[in-house]
Backbone as CSV, one residue per row, in Angstrom:
resi,resn,N_x,N_y,N_z,CA_x,CA_y,CA_z,C_x,C_y,C_z
1,UNK,0.839,-1.192,0.000,0.000,0.000,0.000,0.876,1.244,0.000
2,UNK,0.501,2.204,-0.828,1.226,3.468,-0.878,0.806,4.329,0.311
3,UNK,1.733,4.718,1.132,1.443,5.508,2.328,1.329,6.992,2.037
4,UNK,1.725,7.411,0.807,1.699,8.826,0.439,1.213,8.989,-0.998
5,UNK,0.489,10.054,-1.236,0.274,10.552,-2.593,0.592,12.034,-2.532
6,UNK,0.939,12.592,-3.671,1.256,14.023,-3.663,0.669,14.707,-4.886
7,UNK,0.462,16.018,-4.724,-0.084,16.810,-5.821,0.624,18.147,-5.882
8,UNK,0.707,18.662,-7.079,1.300,19.979,-7.311,0.336,21.054,-6.826
9,UNK,0.883,22.183,-6.467,0.093,23.369,-6.151,0.292,24.358,-7.299
10,UNK,-0.356,25.508,-7.265,-0.139,26.493,-8.336,1.287,27.062,-8.393
11,UNK,2.097,26.851,-7.349,3.478,27.329,-7.335,4.399,26.149,-7.610
12,UNK,5.088,26.161,-8.720,5.923,25.047,-9.144,6.897,24.634,-8.034
13,UNK,6.899,23.337,-7.741,7.805,22.798,-6.735,7.216,22.700,-5.347
14,UNK,6.165,23.464,-5.076,5.478,23.404,-3.787,4.482,22.249,-3.864
15,UNK,4.653,21.263,-2.986,3.913,20.008,-3.089,3.038,19.790,-1.861
16,UNK,1.822,19.340,-2.103,0.944,18.905,-1.025,1.022,17.392,-0.951
17,UNK,1.458,16.904,0.205,1.621,15.479,0.430,0.452,14.989,1.269
18,UNK,-0.225,13.962,0.788,-1.330,13.346,1.529,-0.835,12.046,2.119
19,UNK,-0.913,11.942,3.437,-0.523,10.710,4.112,-1.739,9.796,4.229
20,UNK,-1.528,8.488,4.127,-2.616,7.516,4.181,-2.407,6.588,5.375
21,UNK,-3.042,6.908,6.515,-2.903,6.038,7.683,-3.603,4.699,7.450
22,UNK,-3.117,3.694,8.161,-3.743,2.370,8.164,-4.344,2.194,9.555
23,UNK,-5.641,1.911,9.609,-6.277,1.846,10.916,-7.266,0.716,11.067
24,UNK,-7.637,0.528,12.304,-8.686,-0.411,12.674,-9.352,0.122,13.941
25,UNK,-10.076,-0.736,14.653,-10.818,-0.282,15.826,-9.912,0.274,16.931
26,UNK,-8.621,-0.046,16.913,-7.691,0.436,17.945,-7.198,1.849,17.683
27,UNK,-7.245,2.271,16.425,-6.690,3.565,16.031,-6.004,3.420,14.692
28,UNK,-4.840,4.043,14.526,-4.146,3.943,13.244,-2.642,4.067,13.406
29,UNK,-1.951,3.646,12.355,-0.518,3.848,12.178,-0.367,4.755,10.973
30,UNK,0.464,5.778,11.120,0.664,6.721,10.022,2.142,6.958,9.832
31,UNK,2.600,6.793,8.624,3.992,7.081,8.303,4.108,8.580,8.016
32,UNK,4.957,9.264,8.773,5.168,10.697,8.571,6.266,10.971,7.563
33,UNK,7.213,10.040,7.443,8.335,10.240,6.540,8.883,8.886,6.126
34,UNK,9.315,8.787,4.876,10.022,7.615,4.375,11.038,8.129,3.351
35,UNK,12.313,8.016,3.684,13.365,8.532,2.816,13.318,7.964,1.418
36,UNK,13.065,6.663,1.292,13.025,6.041,-0.033,11.873,6.583,-0.869
37,UNK,10.688,6.628,-0.284,9.501,7.063,-1.026,9.542,8.548,-1.362
38,UNK,10.031,9.358,-0.430,9.976,10.811,-0.619,11.245,11.400,-1.230
39,UNK,12.235,10.566,-1.525,13.497,11.050,-2.099,13.305,11.948,-3.328
40,UNK,12.405,11.603,-4.257,12.241,12.484,-5.430,11.778,13.906,-5.052
41,UNK,11.020,14.042,-3.970,10.556,15.368,-3.554,11.647,16.167,-2.847
42,UNK,12.681,15.462,-2.360,13.778,16.109,-1.643,14.993,16.360,-2.530
43,UNK,14.938,15.914,-3.793,15.992,16.152,-4.782,17.360,15.726,-4.270
44,UNK,17.406,14.531,-3.684,18.678,13.979,-3.242,19.169,14.466,-1.895
45,UNK,18.421,15.313,-1.236,18.837,15.820,0.070,18.318,14.921,1.187
46,UNK,19.041,14.904,2.283,18.628,14.150,3.463,18.038,15.108,4.493
47,UNK,17.258,14.571,5.398,16.734,15.378,6.506,17.885,15.625,7.487
48,UNK,18.139,16.899,7.796,19.250,17.286,8.661,18.792,17.727,10.041
49,UNK,17.541,18.145,10.150,17.055,18.676,11.423,15.548,18.481,11.505
50,UNK,15.050,18.198,12.713,13.615,18.060,12.950,13.252,18.971,14.109
51,UNK,12.220,19.792,13.922,11.753,20.714,14.963,10.279,20.463,15.248
52,UNK,9.892,20.763,16.475,8.516,20.594,16.949,8.098,21.906,17.601
53,UNK,6.922,22.428,17.246,6.440,23.657,17.861,5.066,23.440,18.485
54,UNK,4.793,24.248,19.484,3.469,24.342,20.091,3.099,25.811,20.070
55,UNK,1.928,26.124,19.551,1.414,27.486,19.558,0.086,27.460,20.293
56,UNK,0.003,28.210,21.380,-1.120,28.104,22.302,-2.391,28.793,21.822
57,UNK,-2.267,29.943,21.177,-3.442,30.772,20.901,-3.863,30.702,19.440
58,UNK,-5.157,30.512,19.191,-5.694,30.585,17.829,-5.526,32.001,17.299
59,UNK,-5.248,32.115,16.009,-5.050,33.413,15.377,-3.606,33.871,15.359
60,UNK,-2.717,33.152,16.029,-1.297,33.504,16.051,-0.687,33.285,14.674
61,UNK,0.155,34.224,14.253,0.879,34.100,12.991,2.366,33.938,13.310
62,UNK,2.978,32.933,12.694,4.423,32.709,12.771,4.988,32.884,11.362
63,UNK,6.131,33.577,11.262,6.813,33.687,9.968,6.625,35.055,9.368
64,UNK,7.104,35.175,8.231,7.460,34.312,7.108,8.987,34.142,7.070
65,UNK,9.490,32.963,7.332,10.914,32.712,7.481,11.484,31.931,6.296
66,UNK,12.785,32.137,6.066,13.508,31.372,5.047,14.990,31.350,5.389
67,UNK,15.715,30.441,4.743,17.167,30.346,4.860,17.745,30.629,3.471
68,UNK,18.707,31.517,3.408,19.343,31.865,2.134,20.439,30.865,1.771
69,UNK,20.722,30.723,0.468,21.835,29.866,0.051,23.139,30.361,0.680
70,UNK,24.056,29.507,0.990,24.089,28.078,0.687,23.384,27.213,1.734
71,UNK,22.612,27.823,2.606,21.903,27.085,3.661,20.412,26.961,3.377
72,UNK,20.021,27.202,2.130,18.610,27.065,1.758,18.151,25.645,2.066
73,UNK,16.868,25.514,2.370,16.357,24.226,2.826,15.014,23.910,2.196
74,UNK,14.745,22.627,2.108,13.405,22.139,1.844,12.816,21.797,3.200
75,UNK,11.546,22.156,3.420,10.857,21.870,4.685,9.652,20.999,4.405
76,UNK,9.429,20.037,5.276,8.188,19.276,5.286,7.460,19.667,6.558
77,UNK,6.279,20.258,6.423,5.536,20.798,7.561,4.280,19.965,7.767
78,UNK,4.122,19.441,8.986,3.004,18.574,9.341,2.360,19.077,10.619
79,UNK,1.045,19.142,10.646,0.307,19.517,11.846,-0.089,18.247,12.593
80,UNK,0.385,18.126,13.826,0.108,16.944,14.647,-1.110,17.107,15.543
81,UNK,-1.434,18.375,15.877,-2.605,18.652,16.715,-3.143,20.018,16.322
82,UNK,-4.465,20.102,16.190,-5.102,21.356,15.813,-5.184,21.525,14.309
83,UNK,-5.279,22.793,13.873,-5.378,23.118,12.445,-4.695,24.448,12.197
84,UNK,-3.939,24.519,11.086,-3.248,25.747,10.707,-3.508,26.073,9.244
85,UNK,-3.362,27.356,8.938,-3.371,27.881,7.582,-1.901,28.067,7.242
86,UNK,-1.342,27.159,6.448,0.094,27.106,6.199,0.405,27.779,4.870
87,UNK,1.340,28.736,4.882,1.588,29.603,3.734,3.033,29.477,3.255
88,UNK,3.202,29.409,1.938,4.522,29.462,1.314,4.516,30.597,0.297
89,UNK,5.598,31.377,0.270,5.744,32.498,-0.662,6.954,32.228,-1.541
90,UNK,6.770,32.300,-2.842,7.842,32.050,-3.805,8.802,33.236,-3.834
91,UNK,10.050,32.997,-3.448,11.079,34.044,-3.446,12.163,33.770,-4.488
92,UNK,11.927,32.814,-5.384,12.945,32.425,-6.344,13.089,33.489,-7.431
93,UNK,14.293,33.998,-7.525,14.617,35.018,-8.518,14.289,34.504,-9.915
94,UNK,13.534,35.271,-10.674,13.188,34.894,-12.039,12.014,33.938,-12.157
95,UNK,11.448,33.498,-11.060,10.319,32.565,-11.117,9.090,33.269,-11.680
96,UNK,8.298,32.588,-12.522,7.067,33.213,-13.025,6.037,33.470,-11.921
97,UNK,6.223,32.844,-10.759,5.303,33.068,-9.635,5.990,33.813,-8.484
98,UNK,7.028,34.562,-8.803,7.778,35.338,-7.808,6.835,36.212,-6.980
99,UNK,6.955,36.101,-5.667,6.181,36.818,-4.650,4.714,36.402,-4.572
100,UNK,4.335,35.341,-5.273,2.983,34.798,-5.090,3.001,33.847,-3.909
101,UNK,1.866,33.738,-3.243,1.758,32.840,-2.102,0.684,31.794,-2.365
102,UNK,0.828,30.696,-1.647,-0.169,29.642,-1.683,-0.308,29.109,-0.262
103,UNK,-1.526,28.781,0.126,-1.775,28.255,1.474,-2.578,26.975,1.404
104,UNK,-2.343,26.126,2.381,-3.101,24.893,2.576,-3.479,24.804,4.044
105,UNK,-4.628,24.244,4.310,-5.007,23.937,5.692,-4.412,22.582,6.043
106,UNK,-3.596,22.588,7.067,-3.011,21.356,7.578,-3.618,21.103,8.943
107,UNK,-3.980,19.844,9.190,-4.564,19.517,10.489,-4.227,18.088,10.859
108,UNK,-4.430,17.792,12.122,-4.263,16.413,12.580,-5.275,15.517,11.865
109,UNK,-6.435,16.051,11.567,-7.510,15.252,10.968,-7.328,15.004,9.474
110,UNK,-6.710,15.944,8.738,-6.646,15.747,7.281,-5.364,15.070,6.797
111,UNK,-4.405,14.826,7.672,-3.217,14.022,7.347,-2.452,14.562,6.138
112,UNK,-2.244,15.866,6.124,-1.519,16.492,5.013,-0.197,17.074,5.500
113,UNK,0.766,17.107,4.590,2.067,17.722,4.815,2.333,18.641,3.638
114,UNK,2.871,19.826,3.915,3.271,20.724,2.836,4.782,20.592,2.664
115,UNK,5.210,20.295,1.438,6.626,20.179,1.109,7.030,21.493,0.454
116,UNK,7.833,22.281,1.185,8.200,23.631,0.769,9.643,23.615,0.286
117,UNK,9.873,23.858,-1.003,11.232,23.748,-1.541,12.103,24.949,-1.199
118,UNK,13.377,24.799,-1.487,14.316,25.907,-1.351,13.796,27.101,-2.144
119,UNK,14.039,28.299,-1.617,13.626,29.503,-2.320,12.243,29.996,-1.958
120,UNK,11.659,29.439,-0.914,10.345,29.870,-0.456,10.440,30.353,0.986
121,UNK,9.630,31.349,1.324,9.424,31.745,2.717,8.233,30.953,3.237
122,UNK,8.225,30.700,4.541,7.162,29.905,5.144,6.606,30.605,6.375
123,UNK,5.291,30.546,6.520,4.618,31.058,7.706,3.296,30.334,7.883
124,UNK,2.641,30.636,8.984,1.362,29.971,9.243,0.533,30.807,10.207
125,UNK,-0.759,30.504,10.216,-1.666,31.036,11.228,-2.392,29.866,11.865
126,UNK,-2.426,29.868,13.201,-3.150,28.816,13.904,-4.645,29.107,13.823
127,UNK,-5.413,28.091,13.481,-6.861,28.234,13.380,-7.562,27.700,14.621
128,UNK,-6.823,26.961,15.434,-7.318,26.435,16.703,-6.254,26.696,17.764
129,UNK,-6.631,26.545,18.997,-5.669,26.667,20.098,-4.816,25.409,20.179
130,UNK,-3.658,25.558,20.787,-2.764,24.430,21.085,-2.398,23.614,19.846
131,UNK,-1.889,24.294,18.830,-1.447,23.623,17.607,-0.010,23.139,17.772
132,UNK,0.205,21.886,17.385,1.555,21.321,17.384,1.935,20.982,15.957
133,UNK,3.137,21.421,15.582,3.643,21.148,14.241,4.988,20.458,14.317
134,UNK,5.246,19.633,13.307,6.521,18.958,13.149,7.123,19.449,11.843
135,UNK,8.394,19.894,11.903,9.105,20.405,10.740,10.307,19.509,10.468
136,UNK,10.430,19.001,9.257,11.622,18.281,8.827,12.358,19.190,7.857
137,UNK,13.652,19.411,8.106,14.459,20.344,7.320,15.622,19.609,6.662
138,UNK,15.935,19.991,5.427,17.078,19.388,4.740,18.382,20.112,5.053
139,UNK,18.341,21.184,5.819,19.554,21.890,6.252,19.366,22.294,7.703
140,UNK,20.451,22.250,8.446,20.403,22.703,9.832,20.276,24.227,9.853
141,UNK,19.645,24.733,10.895,19.465,26.176,11.040,20.820,26.874,11.081
142,UNK,20.923,27.980,10.366,22.128,28.808,10.346,21.677,30.252,10.536
143,UNK,22.008,30.846,11.676,21.564,32.212,11.992,22.010,33.213,10.931
144,UNK,23.205,33.041,10.388,23.715,33.984,9.387,22.940,33.919,8.077
145,UNK,22.238,32.820,7.824,21.488,32.651,6.584,19.999,32.928,6.748
146,UNK,19.596,33.260,7.972,18.178,33.472,8.245,17.669,34.752,7.579
147,UNK,16.482,34.651,7.009,15.807,35.806,6.437,14.326,35.707,6.726
148,UNK,13.632,36.818,6.529,12.195,36.810,6.789,11.529,37.971,6.073
149,UNK,10.244,37.795,5.832,9.379,38.849,5.317,8.335,39.135,6.383
150,UNK,7.746,40.303,6.324,6.693,40.644,7.273,5.386,40.013,6.791
151,UNK,4.781,39.228,7.646,3.591,38.449,7.279,2.369,39.305,6.959
152,UNK,2.376,40.555,7.375,1.235,41.427,7.079,1.583,42.489,6.026
153,UNK,2.658,42.272,5.299,3.068,43.194,4.236,1.956,43.266,3.185
154,UNK,1.423,44.457,2.927,0.334,44.553,1.945,0.762,44.169,0.529
155,UNK,2.043,44.257,0.221,2.498,43.863,-1.113,2.300,42.357,-1.326
156,UNK,2.424,41.571,-0.263,2.173,40.131,-0.372,0.676,39.846,-0.393
157,UNK,-0.077,40.590,0.394,-1.531,40.455,0.403,-2.034,39.104,0.875
158,UNK,-1.378,38.524,1.849,-1.826,37.226,2.348,-3.163,37.397,3.062
159,UNK,-4.126,36.586,2.672,-5.480,36.657,3.234,-5.566,35.728,4.446
160,UNK,-5.018,36.173,5.569,-5.088,35.370,6.787,-6.551,35.175,7.152
161,UNK,-6.979,33.947,7.431,-8.404,33.683,7.642,-8.972,34.244,8.942
162,UNK,-8.130,34.470,9.948,-8.571,35.039,11.221,-7.864,36.362,11.451
163,UNK,-8.432,37.228,12.274,-7.666,38.410,12.667,-6.358,37.949,13.323
164,UNK,-5.272,38.660,13.049,-3.980,38.287,13.618,-4.008,38.613,15.105
165,UNK,-3.989,37.552,15.921,-4.115,37.713,17.374,-2.772,37.973,18.040
166,UNK,-1.728,37.351,17.511,-0.424,37.455,18.160,0.671,37.158,17.155
167,UNK,1.793,37.881,17.289,3.029,37.608,16.551,4.183,37.879,17.509
168,UNK,5.279,37.209,17.311,6.444,37.473,18.157,6.968,38.877,17.866
169,UNK,7.687,39.422,18.814,8.311,40.735,18.617,9.220,40.694,17.398
170,UNK,9.970,39.624,17.272,10.886,39.477,16.136,10.116,39.469,14.819
171,UNK,9.015,38.699,14.742,8.242,38.636,13.496,7.598,39.978,13.153
172,UNK,7.229,40.747,14.152,6.628,42.062,13.900,7.620,43.036,13.281
173,UNK,8.907,42.823,13.521,9.922,43.753,13.021,10.536,43.340,11.692
174,UNK,10.087,42.227,11.111,10.627,41.827,9.810,10.265,42.899,8.777
175,UNK,11.159,43.137,7.821,10.941,44.235,6.870,9.812,43.961,5.878
176,UNK,9.276,45.045,5.362,8.346,44.962,4.254,9.163,44.964,2.973
177,UNK,8.591,44.430,1.942,9.272,44.364,0.662,9.495,45.751,0.082
178,UNK,10.604,45.895,-0.588,10.904,47.118,-1.318,11.076,46.755,-2.789
179,UNK,11.052,47.760,-3.656,11.148,47.503,-5.087,12.487,46.889,-5.490
180,UNK,13.510,47.041,-4.654,14.809,46.477,-5.015,15.004,45.020,-4.550
181,UNK,13.960,44.414,-3.947,14.068,43.015,-3.543,13.984,42.130,-4.777
182,UNK,15.064,41.396,-5.050,15.149,40.572,-6.262,14.896,39.101,-6.004
183,UNK,14.806,38.715,-4.741,14.576,37.316,-4.416,15.876,36.564,-4.254
184,UNK,15.758,35.236,-4.258,16.904,34.345,-4.051,17.290,33.667,-5.345
185,UNK,18.582,33.602,-5.588,19.109,32.837,-6.717,19.278,31.401,-6.224
186,UNK,18.455,30.523,-6.723,18.499,29.106,-6.313,19.002,28.263,-7.465
């Protein structure tokens, strides 16, 4: 049995992964990752780091974060508890979808993972309280390569489904886009 199926989104390279749990009256078993099966989506990269987050309040926005080359990363984002509006923004220099965003609802109930390739910024809004997410990264975090966009930048025009209830101080201070922003050369 295939434990995963995947589909393209409107942004080339951004993939929605559907996990297929196997269950019975006791519950279910769900494969979150399989290196052999998912290798084509990772383009030969291995998972280098795994992070787990808990966000307590519904309406909280995290992001929009990215890592610049040579520390650019592919991320696999999975919601283990609750529901989030998960957003990826194309920052690839020369991309026909440059600065366009796409969002998917990820939840414990829908068994979806968003595969976010190198050259994208990532953020989310919690739609329920006490959301837990699991992040698999193909590169370890590097502070010198960290970048971010402001999640409420009107130039991006992200349609957050809830009023923004909370953002970290750091996320509130991320810059807005300027006309000289050319994106990332990937």
